[in-house]
C-alpha positions in Angstrom: 80.7 120.0 40.7 82.9 117.1 39.7 82.0 113.6 40.9 84.2 110.5 41.2 83.9 107.4 39.1 81.0 105.1 39.8 81.9 101.7 41.2 79.9 98.7 40.2 79.8 95.7 42.6 78.8 92.3 41.3 77.3 89.9 43.9 75.9 90.4 47.4 77.3 93.2 49.5 78.0 92.2 53.1 77.8 94.7 55.9 80.9 94.7 58.0 80.5 93.7 61.6 80.8 96.5 64.1 84.2 96.7 65.9 84.5 94.9 69.2 83.8 97.1 72.2 86.8 98.7 74.0 87.9 96.7 77.0 87.3 98.4 80.4 90.3 100.3 81.8 91.0 97.7 84.5 91.8 95.1 81.8 94.5 97.5 80.4 96.6 97.0 83.5 100.0 95.5 82.7 100.6 92.5 85.0 103.9 92.0 86.6 105.6 89.4 88.8 107.3 90.9 91.8 110.4 88.9 92.6 112.4 89.6 95.8 116.2 89.3 95.5 116.5 88.7 99.3 114.3 88.1 102.3 112.3 91.1 103.6 112.6 93.0 100.3 108.9 94.1 100.5 107.5 92.0 97.6 104.2 91.2 99.3 103.6 94.8 100.3 104.4 96.1 96.8 102.1 93.5 95.2 99.3 94.5 97.6 99.8 98.3 96.9 100.5 98.3 93.2 98.9 95.0 92.1 100.6 92.2 90.2 101.7 88.7 91.2 103.7 88.1 94.4 106.4 85.5 93.5 108.3 85.9 96.8 111.9 84.9 96.1 111.0 82.5 93.2 111.0 83.1 89.5 107.6 83.3 87.9 106.0 80.0 87.0 104.4 79.2 83.6 101.0 80.6 84.8 102.5 83.8 86.2 103.1 87.1 84.4 106.5 86.9 82.6 107.3 90.5 83.2 109.5 90.7 86.3 110.1 93.6 88.7 113.1 92.7 90.8 112.8 94.1 94.3 115.4 94.9 96.9 115.9 97.1 100.0 118.4 99.9 99.7 120.8 98.5 102.4 124.2 97.2 101.3 123.1 93.5 101.2 120.0 94.4 99.2 121.9 96.3 96.6 124.4 93.5 96.2 121.5 91.0 95.8 119.6 93.0 93.2 122.9 93.6 91.2 123.3 89.8 91.2 119.7 89.4 89.9 120.2 91.9 87.1 123.4 90.0 86.2 121.4 86.8 86.0 119.2 88.4 83.4 122.2 89.8 81.5 123.9 86.4 81.4 120.8 84.5 80.4 120.5 82.6 83.7 116.8 83.7 84.2 114.2 81.1 83.0 113.2 81.2 79.4 110.3 83.5 78.6 110.8 85.7 81.7 112.0 89.3 81.1 113.3 91.9 83.4 111.1 95.0 83.3 112.8 97.0 86.0 114.2 97.1 89.5 112.3 98.5 92.4 114.3 99.7 95.4 112.4 100.1 98.7 113.9 102.4 101.3 115.4 100.5 104.2 115.1 103.5 106.5 113.8 107.0 106.5 116.0 109.8 105.1 118.7 110.0 102.5 121.0 107.1 101.5 124.6 107.3 102.7 127.0 108.2 99.9 128.4 104.7 99.3 124.9 103.3 98.9 123.7 106.2 96.7 126.7 105.5 94.4 125.7 101.8 94.1 122.2 102.9 93.2 123.5 105.3 90.5 125.6 102.4 89.0 122.5 100.2 89.0 120.5 103.0 87.3 123.1 103.2 84.5 122.3 99.6 83.5 118.5 99.1 84.1 115.4 101.1 84.8 115.1 101.7 88.6 112.1 102.8 90.5 112.5 104.1 94.1 109.9 103.6 96.8 110.4 105.8 99.9 110.1 104.8 103.5 106.4 104.4 104.5 105.9 104.1 108.2 102.4 102.8 107.8 103.6 99.8 105.9 105.6 98.7 109.0 102.2 98.4 110.7 100.7 96.5 107.8 98.6 99.4 106.7 98.7 99.2 102.9 95.2 100.5 102.1 96.3 104.1 101.6 97.7 103.3 98.2 101.0 104.2 96.6 103.2 106.8 98.4 104.1 110.1 96.9 107.0 110.2 94.6 106.3 106.8 92.9 104.4 108.2 89.9 106.7 106.3 87.4 106.1 103.0 89.2 102.3 103.8 89.2 102.5 104.4 85.4 104.4 101.2 84.9 102.0 99.1 86.9 99.0 101.2 85.7 98.1 101.9 89.3 96.1 105.1 89.9 97.4 107.2 92.7 
């Protein structure tokens, strides 16, 4: 059997330090700043359900996570407001160091969107990642302890929230 060459080391041999322990899964969560594009968008509820920082309608401050999730309702005024917010990012009008991760659209009513609103959503989806959150009757009553609703798996993965 053939052996490899012998290696001679001159001087003391140090033992490498063991690798640092893996962080617990909770620390792997990506932190976001939820920013509402209009009043009543649902920022506080989404932050309570998915985690992250509730910025209300303000841009994140220096101590807040710089990754922004723009939030709007799916009514006409909400879709106009979120399109304006996306345009602010596109034109560089957002604060320095803040980046748009995606848009989160919260249903403004149960059921399907009317065709004109659905067309606006498709147009928005052609320019930025969009996550849709369905109508959740319990949220109207302030009941957010049940966790994320069905159909929001992509948003759960983004926020690293386990459903």
